[in-house]
py3Dmol code that shows the C-alpha trace and the ligand (Angstrom):
import py3Dmol

protein = """\
ATOM      1  CA  UNK A   1      -6.342  -6.666  32.284  1.00  0.00           C
ATOM      2  CA  UNK A   2      -5.134  -3.355  30.958  1.00  0.00           C
ATOM      3  CA  UNK A   3      -3.854  -2.786  27.477  1.00  0.00           C
ATOM      4  CA  UNK A   4      -0.160  -2.253  27.226  1.00  0.00           C
ATOM      5  CA  UNK A   5       2.329  -1.272  24.497  1.00  0.00           C
ATOM      6  CA  UNK A   6       5.246  -3.361  23.500  1.00  0.00           C
ATOM      7  CA  UNK A   7       8.059  -2.112  21.339  1.00  0.00           C
ATOM      8  CA  UNK A   8      10.509  -4.531  19.795  1.00  0.00           C
ATOM      9  CA  UNK A   9      13.515  -4.301  17.548  1.00  0.00           C
ATOM     10  CA  UNK A  10      14.785  -7.236  15.378  1.00  0.00           C
ATOM     11  CA  UNK A  11      16.643  -7.969  12.232  1.00  0.00           C
ATOM     12  CA  UNK A  12      13.464  -8.200  10.204  1.00  0.00           C
ATOM     13  CA  UNK A  13       9.708  -7.769  10.678  1.00  0.00           C
ATOM     14  CA  UNK A  14       9.120 -11.457  10.977  1.00  0.00           C
ATOM     15  CA  UNK A  15      11.531 -11.754  13.889  1.00  0.00           C
ATOM     16  CA  UNK A  16       9.993  -8.686  15.479  1.00  0.00           C
ATOM     17  CA  UNK A  17       6.447 -10.189  15.237  1.00  0.00           C
ATOM     18  CA  UNK A  18       7.769 -13.427  16.779  1.00  0.00           C
ATOM     19  CA  UNK A  19       9.328 -11.468  19.619  1.00  0.00           C
ATOM     20  CA  UNK A  20       5.969  -9.729  20.291  1.00  0.00           C
ATOM     21  CA  UNK A  21       4.094 -13.004  20.465  1.00  0.00           C
ATOM     22  CA  UNK A  22       6.739 -14.414  22.814  1.00  0.00           C
ATOM     23  CA  UNK A  23       6.105 -11.537  25.224  1.00  0.00           C
ATOM     24  CA  UNK A  24       2.262 -12.039  25.450  1.00  0.00           C
ATOM     25  CA  UNK A  25       0.901 -13.014  28.723  1.00  0.00           C
ATOM     26  CA  UNK A  26      -1.911 -15.559  29.275  1.00  0.00           C
ATOM     27  CA  UNK A  27      -5.124 -14.425  27.536  1.00  0.00           C
ATOM     28  CA  UNK A  28      -3.405 -11.558  25.851  1.00  0.00           C
ATOM     29  CA  UNK A  29      -3.646 -10.950  22.063  1.00  0.00           C
ATOM     30  CA  UNK A  30      -2.143  -8.333  19.775  1.00  0.00           C
ATOM     31  CA  UNK A  31      -4.812  -5.730  19.291  1.00  0.00           C
ATOM     32  CA  UNK A  32      -2.986  -3.332  17.047  1.00  0.00           C
ATOM     33  CA  UNK A  33       0.298  -3.270  15.265  1.00  0.00           C
ATOM     34  CA  UNK A  34       2.355  -0.442  13.947  1.00  0.00           C
ATOM     35  CA  UNK A  35       5.464  -0.846  11.845  1.00  0.00           C
ATOM     36  CA  UNK A  36       7.981   1.897  12.817  1.00  0.00           C
ATOM     37  CA  UNK A  37      10.803   0.607  10.574  1.00  0.00           C
ATOM     38  CA  UNK A  38      10.447  -2.169   8.024  1.00  0.00           C
ATOM     39  CA  UNK A  39      14.040  -3.351   8.228  1.00  0.00           C
ATOM     40  CA  UNK A  40      14.331  -3.805   4.479  1.00  0.00           C
ATOM     41  CA  UNK A  41      17.346  -2.677   2.497  1.00  0.00           C
ATOM     42  CA  UNK A  42      17.166   0.802   0.936  1.00  0.00           C
ATOM     43  CA  UNK A  43      19.250   1.943  -2.046  1.00  0.00           C
ATOM     44  CA  UNK A  44      20.231   5.549  -2.344  1.00  0.00           C
ATOM     45  CA  UNK A  45      22.010   7.305  -5.100  1.00  0.00           C
ATOM     46  CA  UNK A  46      23.082  10.972  -5.391  1.00  0.00           C
ATOM     47  CA  UNK A  47      24.741  13.015  -8.128  1.00  0.00           C
ATOM     48  CA  UNK A  48      27.059  15.906  -7.687  1.00  0.00           C
ATOM     49  CA  UNK A  49      29.862  17.728  -9.315  1.00  0.00           C
ATOM     50  CA  UNK A  50      32.517  15.690  -7.541  1.00  0.00           C
ATOM     51  CA  UNK A  51      32.579  12.174  -6.056  1.00  0.00           C
ATOM     52  CA  UNK A  52      33.420  13.594  -2.611  1.00  0.00           C
ATOM     53  CA  UNK A  53      30.248  15.674  -2.722  1.00  0.00           C
ATOM     54  CA  UNK A  54      28.127  12.862  -3.944  1.00  0.00           C
ATOM     55  CA  UNK A  55      29.440  10.584  -1.124  1.00  0.00           C
ATOM     56  CA  UNK A  56      28.722  13.257   1.474  1.00  0.00           C
ATOM     57  CA  UNK A  57      25.112  13.551   0.161  1.00  0.00           C
ATOM     58  CA  UNK A  58      24.699   9.822   0.307  1.00  0.00           C
ATOM     59  CA  UNK A  59      26.005   9.609   3.816  1.00  0.00           C
ATOM     60  CA  UNK A  60      23.678  12.461   5.012  1.00  0.00           C
ATOM     61  CA  UNK A  61      20.698  10.585   3.554  1.00  0.00           C
ATOM     62  CA  UNK A  62      21.030   7.527   5.887  1.00  0.00           C
ATOM     63  CA  UNK A  63      19.156   7.500   9.171  1.00  0.00           C
ATOM     64  CA  UNK A  64      20.910   7.254  12.434  1.00  0.00           C
ATOM     65  CA  UNK A  65      21.603   3.713  13.543  1.00  0.00           C
ATOM     66  CA  UNK A  66      21.427   2.260  10.031  1.00  0.00           C
ATOM     67  CA  UNK A  67      24.091  -0.100   8.838  1.00  0.00           C
ATOM     68  CA  UNK A  68      25.563  -0.042   5.260  1.00  0.00           C
ATOM     69  CA  UNK A  69      24.802  -3.261   3.559  1.00  0.00           C
ATOM     70  CA  UNK A  70      26.545  -2.675   0.276  1.00  0.00           C
ATOM     71  CA  UNK A  71      29.627  -0.466   0.175  1.00  0.00           C
ATOM     72  CA  UNK A  72      29.614   2.821  -1.592  1.00  0.00           C
ATOM     73  CA  UNK A  73      29.943   2.556  -5.291  1.00  0.00           C
ATOM     74  CA  UNK A  74      31.187   5.763  -6.937  1.00  0.00           C
ATOM     75  CA  UNK A  75      31.490   7.009 -10.507  1.00  0.00           C
ATOM     76  CA  UNK A  76      33.853   9.905 -11.448  1.00  0.00           C
ATOM     77  CA  UNK A  77      32.409  12.534 -13.717  1.00  0.00           C
ATOM     78  CA  UNK A  78      32.847  11.551 -17.363  1.00  0.00           C
ATOM     79  CA  UNK A  79      32.190  12.624 -20.888  1.00  0.00           C
ATOM     80  CA  UNK A  80      31.184  10.049 -23.325  1.00  0.00           C
ATOM     81  CA  UNK A  81      29.883   9.738 -26.830  1.00  0.00           C
ATOM     82  CA  UNK A  82      26.552   8.002 -27.513  1.00  0.00           C
ATOM     83  CA  UNK A  83      25.135   7.069 -30.852  1.00  0.00           C
ATOM     84  CA  UNK A  84      21.373   7.109 -31.348  1.00  0.00           C
ATOM     85  CA  UNK A  85      18.583   7.566 -33.874  1.00  0.00           C
ATOM     86  CA  UNK A  86      16.059  10.333 -33.610  1.00  0.00           C
ATOM     87  CA  UNK A  87      14.038  12.735 -35.736  1.00  0.00           C
ATOM     88  CA  UNK A  88      15.199  15.966 -34.073  1.00  0.00           C
ATOM     89  CA  UNK A  89      17.359  17.372 -31.178  1.00  0.00           C
ATOM     90  CA  UNK A  90      14.409  17.356 -28.800  1.00  0.00           C
ATOM     91  CA  UNK A  91      14.140  13.542 -29.317  1.00  0.00           C
ATOM     92  CA  UNK A  92      17.895  13.268 -28.806  1.00  0.00           C
ATOM     93  CA  UNK A  93      17.676  14.911 -25.432  1.00  0.00           C
ATOM     94  CA  UNK A  94      14.731  12.696 -24.421  1.00  0.00           C
ATOM     95  CA  UNK A  95      16.526   9.562 -25.546  1.00  0.00           C
ATOM     96  CA  UNK A  96      19.716  10.494 -23.560  1.00  0.00           C
ATOM     97  CA  UNK A  97      17.613  11.137 -20.380  1.00  0.00           C
ATOM     98  CA  UNK A  98      15.989   7.770 -20.779  1.00  0.00           C
ATOM     99  CA  UNK A  99      19.313   5.987 -21.484  1.00  0.00           C
ATOM    100  CA  UNK A 100      21.493   7.668 -18.834  1.00  0.00           C
ATOM    101  CA  UNK A 101      19.206   9.381 -16.400  1.00  0.00           C
ATOM    102  CA  UNK A 102      17.961  12.896 -15.851  1.00  0.00           C
ATOM    103  CA  UNK A 103      21.359  14.062 -14.583  1.00  0.00           C
ATOM    104  CA  UNK A 104      23.072  13.422 -17.944  1.00  0.00           C
ATOM    105  CA  UNK A 105      23.793  16.653 -19.695  1.00  0.00           C
ATOM    106  CA  UNK A 106      23.953  16.860 -23.542  1.00  0.00           C
ATOM    107  CA  UNK A 107      27.047  18.901 -24.461  1.00  0.00           C
ATOM    108  CA  UNK A 108      27.086  18.594 -28.198  1.00  0.00           C
ATOM    109  CA  UNK A 109      24.942  17.031 -30.869  1.00  0.00           C
ATOM    110  CA  UNK A 110      26.250  16.099 -34.299  1.00  0.00           C
ATOM    111  CA  UNK A 111      23.948  14.754 -36.983  1.00  0.00           C
ATOM    112  CA  UNK A 112      25.604  11.914 -38.891  1.00  0.00           C
ATOM    113  CA  UNK A 113      23.047  10.786 -41.476  1.00  0.00           C
ATOM    114  CA  UNK A 114      19.919  12.892 -42.105  1.00  0.00           C
ATOM    115  CA  UNK A 115      16.468  11.402 -41.420  1.00  0.00           C
ATOM    116  CA  UNK A 116      13.695  11.410 -44.073  1.00  0.00           C
ATOM    117  CA  UNK A 117      10.525  13.293 -43.559  1.00  0.00           C
ATOM    118  CA  UNK A 118       8.750  11.207 -46.053  1.00  0.00           C
ATOM    119  CA  UNK A 119       5.740  12.201 -48.121  1.00  0.00           C
ATOM    120  CA  UNK A 120       2.821  13.037 -45.760  1.00  0.00           C
ATOM    121  CA  UNK A 121       4.690  11.031 -43.094  1.00  0.00           C
ATOM    122  CA  UNK A 122       4.969   7.895 -45.206  1.00  0.00           C
ATOM    123  CA  UNK A 123       8.435   6.476 -45.300  1.00  0.00           C
ATOM    124  CA  UNK A 124       9.524   8.691 -42.409  1.00  0.00           C
ATOM    125  CA  UNK A 125      12.925   7.604 -41.096  1.00  0.00           C
ATOM    126  CA  UNK A 126      14.926   8.851 -38.235  1.00  0.00           C
ATOM    127  CA  UNK A 127      18.401  10.284 -38.673  1.00  0.00           C
ATOM    128  CA  UNK A 128      21.412   9.032 -36.747  1.00  0.00           C
ATOM    129  CA  UNK A 129      23.223  11.355 -34.255  1.00  0.00           C
ATOM    130  CA  UNK A 130      26.512  11.386 -32.272  1.00  0.00           C
ATOM    131  CA  UNK A 131      25.911  12.941 -28.974  1.00  0.00           C
ATOM    132  CA  UNK A 132      28.509  14.075 -26.401  1.00  0.00           C
ATOM    133  CA  UNK A 133      27.233  13.677 -22.855  1.00  0.00           C
ATOM    134  CA  UNK A 134      28.565  14.840 -19.465  1.00  0.00           C
ATOM    135  CA  UNK A 135      27.752  12.625 -16.647  1.00  0.00           C
ATOM    136  CA  UNK A 136      28.053  14.030 -13.123  1.00  0.00           C
ATOM    137  CA  UNK A 137      29.845  12.204 -10.292  1.00  0.00           C
ATOM    138  CA  UNK A 138      27.696   9.792  -8.482  1.00  0.00           C
ATOM    139  CA  UNK A 139      27.792   7.785  -5.321  1.00  0.00           C
ATOM    140  CA  UNK A 140      25.383   5.095  -4.252  1.00  0.00           C
ATOM    141  CA  UNK A 141      25.004   2.599  -1.404  1.00  0.00           C
ATOM    142  CA  UNK A 142      22.430   0.296   0.237  1.00  0.00           C
ATOM    143  CA  UNK A 143      21.587   0.616   3.852  1.00  0.00           C
ATOM    144  CA  UNK A 144      19.404  -1.201   6.280  1.00  0.00           C
ATOM    145  CA  UNK A 145      18.164  -0.525   9.710  1.00  0.00           C
ATOM    146  CA  UNK A 146      16.615  -2.789  12.295  1.00  0.00           C
ATOM    147  CA  UNK A 147      12.950  -3.618  12.003  1.00  0.00           C
ATOM    148  CA  UNK A 148      11.022  -1.814  14.628  1.00  0.00           C
ATOM    149  CA  UNK A 149       7.433  -2.761  15.658  1.00  0.00           C
ATOM    150  CA  UNK A 150       5.070  -1.327  18.291  1.00  0.00           C
ATOM    151  CA  UNK A 151       2.256  -3.511  19.366  1.00  0.00           C
ATOM    152  CA  UNK A 152      -0.745  -2.830  21.561  1.00  0.00           C
ATOM    153  CA  UNK A 153      -1.600  -5.910  23.363  1.00  0.00           C
ATOM    154  CA  UNK A 154      -4.377  -6.876  25.866  1.00  0.00           C
ATOM    155  CA  UNK A 155      -7.238  -9.072  26.526  1.00  0.00           C
ATOM    156  CA  UNK A 156      -9.200 -10.263  23.512  1.00  0.00           C
ATOM    157  CA  UNK A 157     -12.180  -7.933  23.258  1.00  0.00           C
ATOM    158  CA  UNK A 158     -15.525  -9.423  24.236  1.00  0.00           C
ATOM    159  CA  UNK A 159     -17.941 -10.044  21.361  1.00  0.00           C
ATOM    160  CA  UNK A 160     -20.658  -7.508  21.567  1.00  0.00           C
ATOM    161  CA  UNK A 161     -23.408 -10.032  20.778  1.00  0.00           C
ATOM    162  CA  UNK A 162     -24.122 -13.470  22.131  1.00  0.00           C
ATOM    163  CA  UNK A 163     -24.007 -16.393  19.691  1.00  0.00           C
ATOM    164  CA  UNK A 164     -27.241 -17.567  18.170  1.00  0.00           C
ATOM    165  CA  UNK A 165     -27.711 -21.099  19.246  1.00  0.00           C
ATOM    166  CA  UNK A 166     -30.033 -22.166  16.429  1.00  0.00           C
ATOM    167  CA  UNK A 167     -29.292 -22.861  12.821  1.00  0.00           C
ATOM    168  CA  UNK A 168     -31.185 -21.401   9.963  1.00  0.00           C
ATOM    169  CA  UNK A 169     -30.537 -18.428   7.797  1.00  0.00           C
ATOM    170  CA  UNK A 170     -29.046 -14.935   8.370  1.00  0.00           C
ATOM    171  CA  UNK A 171     -31.782 -12.297   8.701  1.00  0.00           C
ATOM    172  CA  UNK A 172     -29.816  -9.992   6.549  1.00  0.00           C
ATOM    173  CA  UNK A 173     -28.192 -11.935   3.672  1.00  0.00           C
ATOM    174  CA  UNK A 174     -30.225 -15.187   3.860  1.00  0.00           C
ATOM    175  CA  UNK A 175     -26.992 -17.277   3.936  1.00  0.00           C
ATOM    176  CA  UNK A 176     -27.421 -20.503   5.851  1.00  0.00           C
ATOM    177  CA  UNK A 177     -25.959 -20.570   9.373  1.00  0.00           C
ATOM    178  CA  UNK A 178     -25.075 -23.494  11.581  1.00  0.00           C
ATOM    179  CA  UNK A 179     -25.623 -23.678  15.279  1.00  0.00           C
ATOM    180  CA  UNK A 180     -23.635 -20.897  17.281  1.00  0.00           C
ATOM    181  CA  UNK A 181     -22.294 -19.464  14.125  1.00  0.00           C
ATOM    182  CA  UNK A 182     -24.481 -16.323  13.972  1.00  0.00           C
ATOM    183  CA  UNK A 183     -24.978 -13.653  16.505  1.00  0.00           C
ATOM    184  CA  UNK A 184     -28.100 -12.598  18.405  1.00  0.00           C
ATOM    185  CA  UNK A 185     -28.813  -8.942  17.596  1.00  0.00           C
ATOM    186  CA  UNK A 186     -31.590  -7.275  19.633  1.00  0.00           C
ATOM    187  CA  UNK A 187     -34.456  -6.237  17.261  1.00  0.00           C
ATOM    188  CA  UNK A 188     -34.108  -2.595  18.413  1.00  0.00           C
ATOM    189  CA  UNK A 189     -30.415  -2.582  17.302  1.00  0.00           C
ATOM    190  CA  UNK A 190     -31.347  -4.603  14.234  1.00  0.00           C
ATOM    191  CA  UNK A 191     -33.994  -2.238  12.761  1.00  0.00           C
ATOM    192  CA  UNK A 192     -32.281   0.785  14.018  1.00  0.00           C
ATOM    193  CA  UNK A 193     -29.027   0.189  12.178  1.00  0.00           C
ATOM    194  CA  UNK A 194     -28.039   2.782   9.714  1.00  0.00           C
ATOM    195  CA  UNK A 195     -25.699   0.421   7.784  1.00  0.00           C
ATOM    196  CA  UNK A 196     -28.505  -2.070   7.531  1.00  0.00           C
ATOM    197  CA  UNK A 197     -30.828   0.660   6.159  1.00  0.00           C
ATOM    198  CA  UNK A 198     -28.196   1.511   3.422  1.00  0.00           C
ATOM    199  CA  UNK A 199     -27.811  -2.186   2.573  1.00  0.00           C
ATOM    200  CA  UNK A 200     -31.650  -2.406   2.069  1.00  0.00           C
ATOM    201  CA  UNK A 201     -31.602   0.815   0.066  1.00  0.00           C
ATOM    202  CA  UNK A 202     -29.297  -0.780  -2.441  1.00  0.00           C
ATOM    203  CA  UNK A 203     -31.017  -4.125  -2.407  1.00  0.00           C
ATOM    204  CA  UNK A 204     -32.861  -5.108  -5.675  1.00  0.00           C
ATOM    205  CA  UNK A 205     -35.752  -6.404  -3.595  1.00  0.00           C
ATOM    206  CA  UNK A 206     -36.531  -2.881  -2.304  1.00  0.00           C
ATOM    207  CA  UNK A 207     -38.206  -1.666  -5.496  1.00  0.00           C
ATOM    208  CA  UNK A 208     -40.495  -4.673  -5.375  1.00  0.00           C
ATOM    209  CA  UNK A 209     -41.496  -3.531  -1.838  1.00  0.00           C
ATOM    210  CA  UNK A 210     -42.426  -0.062  -3.038  1.00  0.00           C
ATOM    211  CA  UNK A 211     -38.945   1.578  -2.960  1.00  0.00           C
ATOM    212  CA  UNK A 212     -39.520   3.287   0.502  1.00  0.00           C
ATOM    213  CA  UNK A 213     -36.907   1.945   2.859  1.00  0.00           C
ATOM    214  CA  UNK A 214     -38.207   3.647   6.009  1.00  0.00           C
ATOM    215  CA  UNK A 215     -41.716   2.281   5.345  1.00  0.00           C
ATOM    216  CA  UNK A 216     -40.312  -1.176   4.627  1.00  0.00           C
ATOM    217  CA  UNK A 217     -38.327  -1.236   7.793  1.00  0.00           C
ATOM    218  CA  UNK A 218     -41.234   0.001   9.915  1.00  0.00           C
ATOM    219  CA  UNK A 219     -43.452  -2.602   8.363  1.00  0.00           C
ATOM    220  CA  UNK A 220     -40.926  -5.432   9.009  1.00  0.00           C
ATOM    221  CA  UNK A 221     -40.459  -4.359  12.602  1.00  0.00           C
ATOM    222  CA  UNK A 222     -44.190  -4.222  13.191  1.00  0.00           C
ATOM    223  CA  UNK A 223     -44.566  -7.859  11.951  1.00  0.00           C
ATOM    224  CA  UNK A 224     -41.456  -9.092  13.871  1.00  0.00           C
ATOM    225  CA  UNK A 225     -42.551 -10.518  17.280  1.00  0.00           C
ATOM    226  CA  UNK A 226     -39.163 -11.964  18.181  1.00  0.00           C
ATOM    227  CA  UNK A 227     -36.625 -10.305  20.534  1.00  0.00           C
ATOM    228  CA  UNK A 228     -33.551 -10.978  18.426  1.00  0.00           C
ATOM    229  CA  UNK A 229     -32.461 -11.366  14.866  1.00  0.00           C
ATOM    230  CA  UNK A 230     -29.810 -13.847  13.666  1.00  0.00           C
ATOM    231  CA  UNK A 231     -26.911 -12.251  11.892  1.00  0.00           C
ATOM    232  CA  UNK A 232     -24.127 -14.118  10.184  1.00  0.00           C
ATOM    233  CA  UNK A 233     -20.478 -13.189  10.734  1.00  0.00           C
ATOM    234  CA  UNK A 234     -20.273 -11.542   7.327  1.00  0.00           C
ATOM    235  CA  UNK A 235     -23.120  -9.189   8.123  1.00  0.00           C
ATOM    236  CA  UNK A 236     -22.497  -8.511  11.779  1.00  0.00           C
ATOM    237  CA  UNK A 237     -20.396  -5.367  10.970  1.00  0.00           C
ATOM    238  CA  UNK A 238     -23.597  -3.539  10.188  1.00  0.00           C
ATOM    239  CA  UNK A 239     -24.632  -3.611  13.782  1.00  0.00           C
ATOM    240  CA  UNK A 240     -21.267  -3.027  15.621  1.00  0.00           C
TER     241      UNK A 240
END
"""
ligand_1 = """\
1
ZN
Zn -25.555 -12.538 6.520
"""
view = py3Dmol.view(width=600, height=400)
view.addModel(protein, "pdb")
view.setStyle({"model": 0}, {"cartoon": {"style": "trace"}})
view.addModel(ligand_1, "xyz")
view.setStyle({"model": 1}, {"stick": {}})
view.zoomTo()
view.show()
């Protein structure tokens, strides 16, 4: 059975996944999944000199086919007075940006009560300030598009190795294995695996064996008179 690609669209990802499963034929499984659109709501906000401009910018930021979930919320430009405490004008600007956003523009700063420098910084106290701030016009809305999913489906891939019928321990990690749980890895593949070699290189046992991983593998292989090694499911990735 050849692999095929299914593309689905639904209200959310969960429904899209369900739709993919619904379209599977006998013996088919999902081999790969790609999320093209997540279907979640997105919030956009834009600032501009006028509300009309901000609305236009917001509208242009929405992808084609999206629906507006929450109606446009707009704010006319305004000038307002803020009171705050700070040590100097730099701190005033930072505090305004934090409170009202980076688009807030400090128009005028008036110190009300002076701060105290203190002796060597002891008893230091910020002054209070009245700040005139211009806020630009803004527009914001929430949009959502359908969830889109592409799935590659096909027959379940054959396991590369046969199952090991016996029970015992994994030849890599020594974990106990029950009957038909482990895989039979031919000894040539087993001792030839680069990943297994790296595993041994980092194994604390290796220094006890003289520290030479190639010599150790060669030695083990020479003493191994079996045709296959038993490898548990957690270790099998080293041989695939
Ligand atoms: Zn193992």
